[in-house]
C-alpha positions in Angstrom: 230.2 46.0 -75.7 231.8 42.6 -75.6 232.8 41.6 -72.1 235.1 38.6 -71.5 233.5 37.3 -68.4 233.0 33.8 -67.2 230.1 32.0 -68.7 230.2 34.1 -71.9 230.8 32.1 -75.1 231.1 34.0 -78.4 229.5 32.7 -81.6 228.4 34.0 -85.0 225.4 32.6 -86.8 224.9 33.8 -90.3 223.7 32.7 -93.7 227.3 32.1 -94.7 229.3 31.7 -91.6 227.0 29.4 -89.7 228.7 28.9 -86.4 232.1 29.2 -84.9 233.1 29.7 -81.3 235.8 31.6 -79.4 236.0 28.7 -76.9 235.0 25.1 -76.8 232.1 24.4 -74.5 231.1 20.9 -75.5 233.0 18.0 -74.1 231.3 15.1 -75.9 234.1 14.4 -78.3 234.7 10.9 -79.4 236.5 8.7 -82.0 234.7 8.2 -85.3 234.6 4.4 -84.5 231.3 5.1 -82.6 229.7 6.4 -85.8 231.1 3.6 -87.9 229.7 0.9 -85.6 232.5 -1.5 -86.5 232.4 -0.9 -90.2 235.3 0.3 -92.4 233.1 3.1 -93.7 229.5 4.3 -94.0 228.0 6.6 -96.6 225.3 9.1 -95.6 223.1 10.8 -98.3 222.6 14.5 -98.2 220.6 17.2 -99.9 222.4 20.1 -101.5 220.4 23.3 -101.5 221.5 27.0 -102.0 225.1 26.1 -101.2 224.3 24.1 -98.0 224.7 20.4 -97.2 221.6 19.2 -95.4 221.6 15.8 -93.6 218.8 13.9 -91.8 219.5 13.5 -88.1 217.5 11.4 -85.7 217.3 13.3 -82.3 217.3 10.7 -79.5 217.6 8.3 -82.4 213.9 8.9 -83.1 212.8 12.4 -84.2 214.0 13.0 -87.8 215.3 16.6 -88.3 217.2 18.5 -90.9 220.8 19.5 -89.9 223.3 21.5 -91.8 226.6 19.6 -92.1 229.1 22.3 -91.1 232.9 21.8 -90.9 233.2 25.5 -90.0 231.2 25.0 -86.8 233.0 24.2 -83.6 230.0 22.6 -82.0 226.7 20.9 -82.7 223.6 23.0 -82.3 219.9 22.4 -82.0 218.1 25.5 -83.2 214.6 24.8 -81.7 214.3 24.4 -78.0 210.8 22.8 -78.4 212.5 19.6 -79.7 214.7 19.3 -76.7 211.7 19.6 -74.4 209.7 17.1 -76.6 212.5 14.5 -76.3 213.2 15.2 -72.6 216.7 16.4 -73.1 218.4 17.9 -70.1 219.3 21.6 -70.4 222.4 22.1 -68.2 224.8 25.0 -68.2 223.4 28.3 -69.5 225.5 30.4 -71.8 225.2 33.6 -73.8 225.6 33.9 -77.5 226.7 37.2 -78.9 225.3 38.2 -82.3 227.4 39.2 -85.3 226.6 42.9 -84.6 228.4 42.5 -81.2 225.4 43.9 -79.3 222.5 41.5 -79.4 222.4 38.5 -77.1 220.8 35.1 -77.3 220.8 32.4 -74.7 221.8 28.7 -75.2 222.0 25.6 -73.0 224.4 22.7 -73.0 222.7 19.4 -73.3 225.0 16.5 -72.3 225.3 13.1 -74.0 222.4 13.4 -76.5 221.8 10.3 -78.7 221.9 11.3 -82.4 221.8 9.1 -85.5 222.3 9.7 -89.3 219.7 8.6 -91.7 221.6 5.5 -92.8 223.2 4.0 -89.6 225.8 5.9 -87.7 224.3 6.3 -84.2 226.4 8.3 -81.7 226.2 10.3 -78.5 227.5 13.8 -78.1 227.0 17.1 -76.3 225.0 19.8 -78.1 224.0 23.4 -77.7 220.3 24.2 -77.6 219.2 27.8 -78.5 216.7 29.5 -76.2 215.2 31.2 -79.2 216.0 30.7 -82.9 216.5 34.1 -84.5 218.0 32.9 -87.7 216.0 32.7 -90.9 217.6 29.5 -92.2 214.2 28.2 -93.4 213.6 31.4 -95.5 217.2 31.5 -96.7 217.4 27.9 -97.9 213.7 27.3 -98.6 213.6 24.2 -96.4 213.0 23.7 -92.7 216.4 23.6 -90.8 216.5 22.3 -87.3 220.2 22.3 -86.3 223.9 22.2 -87.2 226.2 19.2 -87.1 229.6 20.7 -86.1 233.2 19.8 -85.5 232.8 18.1 -82.2 231.3 15.2 -84.2 234.2 15.0 -86.6 237.1 14.5 -84.2 239.4 11.8 -85.4 237.3 11.2 -88.5 238.2 10.9 -92.2 235.3 12.5 -94.0 234.7 12.3 -97.8 232.3 14.7 -99.4 231.0 13.8 -102.9 229.0 16.8 -104.1 227.9 15.1 -107.3 226.6 11.9 -105.7 225.5 13.9 -102.7 227.1 11.4 -100.3 229.2 11.9 -97.1 231.4 8.9 -96.3 232.9 8.4 -92.9 236.1 6.3 -93.2 237.9 4.4 -90.4 241.0 6.4 -89.8 243.2 3.4 -88.9 242.7 1.7 -92.2 242.3 4.7 -94.5 244.8 4.9 -97.3 245.8 8.0 -99.3 243.6 8.0 -102.4 245.2 7.8 -105.9 245.1 10.8 -108.3 244.0 13.2 -105.5 245.9 16.4 -104.6 247.3 16.3 -101.1 247.5 19.4 -98.9 248.5 20.0 -95.3 245.8 21.6 -93.2 245.5 22.6 -89.5 242.8 21.5 -87.2 242.0 24.1 -84.6 239.1 23.7 -82.1 237.5 21.0 -84.3 237.7 23.1 -87.5 240.0 22.7 -90.6 242.1 25.6 -91.8 244.1 25.9 -95.0 246.6 28.4 -96.3 246.1 30.5 -99.4 248.0 33.4 -101.1 246.0 36.5 -102.0 247.0 39.8 -103.7 244.5 42.6 -103.9 244.9 45.1 -106.8 248.6 44.2 -107.3 249.4 45.1 -103.7 251.4 43.1 -101.2 250.8 39.4 -101.3 249.4 37.9 -98.1 249.5 34.4 -96.8 246.1 33.8 -95.3 244.7 31.1 -93.0 241.2 30.3 -94.3 238.5 28.2 -92.6 237.2 25.3 -94.7 233.5 25.9 -94.1 230.9 23.6 -95.5 228.3 25.7 -93.7 229.0 28.6 -96.0 227.0 29.1 -99.2 229.8 31.2 -101.0 233.2 30.6 -102.6 235.5 33.0 -100.7 235.2 35.6 -97.9 238.0 37.6 -96.5 238.0 39.4 -93.1 239.5 42.6 -94.3 241.2 43.8 -91.2 242.5 40.4 -90.1 245.8 40.7 -92.0 248.0 43.8 -92.6 248.6 42.7 -96.2 244.9 42.7 -97.1 242.9 45.9 -98.0 239.5 46.1 -99.6 239.7 46.8 -103.3 239.1 50.4 -104.6 236.0 49.3 -106.5 233.4 47.3 -104.5 229.6 46.8 -104.6 227.1 45.9 -101.8 227.6 42.1 -101.2 225.1 41.5 -98.5 226.5 38.6 -96.6 223.3 37.4 -94.9 221.4 37.3 -91.7 222.8 37.0 -88.2 221.6 37.0 -84.6 221.7 40.8 -84.7 219.9 41.1 -88.1 221.4 42.0 -91.5 225.1 41.5 -91.9 226.7 44.0 -94.3 229.5 43.1 -96.7 231.2 44.0 -99.9 232.0 42.3 -103.2 235.2 43.2 -105.0 237.9 41.6 -107.2 241.3 40.3 -106.0 244.1 40.2 -108.6 245.5 36.9 -107.5 244.2 34.0 -105.4 246.3 30.8 -105.1 245.0 27.8 -103.2 246.6 24.3 -103.3 247.5 23.7 -107.0 244.9 26.1 -108.4 245.7 29.7 -109.4 243.1 32.3 -110.1 243.2 35.9 -111.3 240.7 38.8 -111.2 238.0 36.8 -109.3 235.2 38.3 -107.2 235.5 37.9 -103.4 233.3 38.8 -100.5 234.9 41.1 -97.9 233.6 41.5 -94.4 234.6 44.6 -92.4 234.2 43.8 -88.7 234.3 46.2 -85.8 237.4 46.0 -83.6 235.9 43.8 -80.9 234.5 41.2 -83.3 237.8 41.3 -85.1 239.5 40.4 -81.8 237.3 37.3 -81.6 238.3 36.4 -85.2 242.0 36.7 -84.4 241.6 34.5 -81.4 240.3 31.9 -83.8 243.3 32.6 -86.1 241.1 33.1 -89.1 241.5 35.5 -92.0 238.5 34.4 -93.9 236.5 31.3 -95.1 236.3 29.1 -98.2 232.7 27.7 -98.6 230.8 25.1 -100.6 230.6 27.1 -103.8 234.4 26.6 -104.1 234.6 23.0 -102.8 231.5 21.8 -104.8 233.6 21.4 -108.0 235.8 18.8 -106.2 235.5 15.5 -104.4 236.9 16.4 -101.0 238.4 14.2 -98.2 239.3 15.8 -94.9 241.5 13.6 -92.7 241.1 15.2 -89.2 243.4 12.7 -87.5 246.4 13.3 -89.8 245.5 16.9 -90.6 245.5 16.3 -94.4 243.2 17.4 -97.2 242.7 15.5 -100.5 240.9 17.0 -103.4 240.1 15.8 -106.9 238.3 18.1 -109.4 235.3 16.7 -111.3 236.6 18.3 -114.4 239.9 19.9 -115.6 238.4 23.3 -116.6 238.2 25.7 -113.6 234.7 26.7 -112.8 233.7 30.3 -112.8 232.6 31.8 -109.5 229.1 33.2 -110.0 227.5 35.8 -107.7 224.2 37.7 -107.4 224.3 40.7 -109.9 220.9 42.0 -109.1 221.1 43.6 -105.7 218.2 41.5 -104.5 218.0 39.1 -101.5 215.0 36.9 -101.9 213.5 34.8 -99.0 211.2 31.8 -99.1 208.1 32.4 -97.1 204.7 31.0 -96.2 203.7 27.9 -94.3 205.2 25.6 -96.9 208.1 28.0 -97.9 206.6 28.2 -101.4 206.1 32.0 -101.5 208.9 34.4 -102.3 209.4 37.8 -100.8 212.1 40.4 -101.5 213.9 40.8 -98.2 216.6 43.3 -99.2 217.5 45.6 -102.1 221.0 47.0 -102.4 221.1 50.8 -102.9 222.0 51.8 -106.4 221.8 48.2 -107.7 219.9 47.2 -110.9 216.9 46.0 -108.9 216.9 49.3 -106.9 217.0 51.5 -110.0 214.2 49.4 -111.5 212.0 50.3 -108.4 211.8 47.0 -106.5 211.3 47.3 -102.7 211.8 45.1 -99.6 208.5 43.4 -98.8 207.4 42.9 -102.4 205.7 39.5 -102.9 206.9 37.9 -106.1 203.9 36.8 -108.3 206.0 35.7 -111.3 209.7 35.6 -112.1 210.9 35.8 -115.7 207.3 35.2 -116.7 207.0 32.0 -114.8 204.2 32.0 -112.1 205.6 31.9 -108.6 203.9 28.5 -107.9 206.1 26.9 -110.5 209.5 28.4 -109.5 211.8 27.6 -106.6 214.3 29.6 -104.5 217.1 27.9 -106.4 215.6 28.9 -109.7 215.4 32.5 -108.6 218.9 32.7 -107.2 220.4 30.9 -110.2 218.8 33.5 -112.5 220.0 36.4 -110.3 223.6 35.0 -110.6 223.4 34.8 -114.4 225.6 36.6 -116.9 226.0 40.3 -117.1 223.3 41.7 -119.4 220.7 39.0 -118.7 217.2 40.4 -118.4 215.3 39.8 -115.2 211.5 40.4 -115.3 209.5 40.3 -112.0 205.8 40.8 -111.2 205.2 41.6 -107.6 202.3 42.4 -105.3 202.8 45.6 -103.2 200.0 46.9 -100.9 197.4 45.2 -103.0 198.7 46.4 -106.4 200.3 44.2 -109.1 203.4 45.8 -110.5 205.8 44.8 -113.3 209.6 45.5 -113.3 212.5 44.6 -115.6 216.2 45.2 -115.3 219.6 43.9 -116.6 222.1 42.1 -114.5 225.2 44.2 -114.0 228.5 43.3 -112.3 229.5 47.0 -111.7 233.2 46.6 -112.8 233.4 43.1 -111.2 234.1 40.7 -114.0 234.9 37.0 -114.3 
């Protein structure tokens, strides 16, 4: 049971909602000028994998590590304590982290004034959280070693441009930044280092609801709604298992269903699939403290060039193409993880009950030997996930190893009444 006692800070770490806090614990906030180092702007390359933005960060300006660039995170986090010890970082105040199931606890430490640097220039000093034990399977989820999260305490006062096509993040000097031409402008709200935007949603033709959604580049999805966070939002009558991911407490359940109308900025959508998260009352209370009704993740933003002006609380977007992109989702019922020393093996982590994969006979723990007749050594996690999010009626063929036996399975992707 959640107890609001002194020293307790509440966070969620998941595949999709990487980190947000119910109170700010890090004081190392600074103006973006420190990162710019006297320049008008600097551009930082990133890698885009499985809906996550990954940047290279030098810890103590030396040790190169992979961090997720996360506008939805209130603070910056180092996942592996061993690196803090290796670099001689001081571990100061000890705090508790509460898992997404509201029962499991993890421990973190505040490390003050830690020198960090981006791959191309941009050295700065900030406070970070260091986990006592990393219980998140980021490496297996993304298929690459992940060491930390760059969060909102680094973005204070910044103007940040994200170019998903060129895979570049550009920090602009706020004082000289000018409104870009041919971009759509929208008012946003910065709360506890995180950007929020308003959207209008109607589920199954019911009451329209004005929602406050977190702009979350640490989320590998398009749209998630916290079902009980607004009286005008109810889960659709027809939903399927939409496994949201992994958290400190283990699997996080969720559902996938259609909303009749979704209006955001100058875009209007109808009959689109959306993830719904049903939280228990105590976790819902934390969400309401953060004034959030849901999140919009990278799968939505990736079709746009995005500029977030933290200082002026403005958002500028420009689509890469005029035609609206379809929101694809996993239609198999499978969750596949990368495994092995080099993350080049693929294991079925979860099978949704009643899904096409479940009816075909696939089981958690099955080791994938070939996927769509391509041997596993020649596929990637991205290849597998892309095929599992294909069109309804596509055939998926999987050969697996189970307790020493080699077994073949085939099934058709099915949206179960959820159409695009």
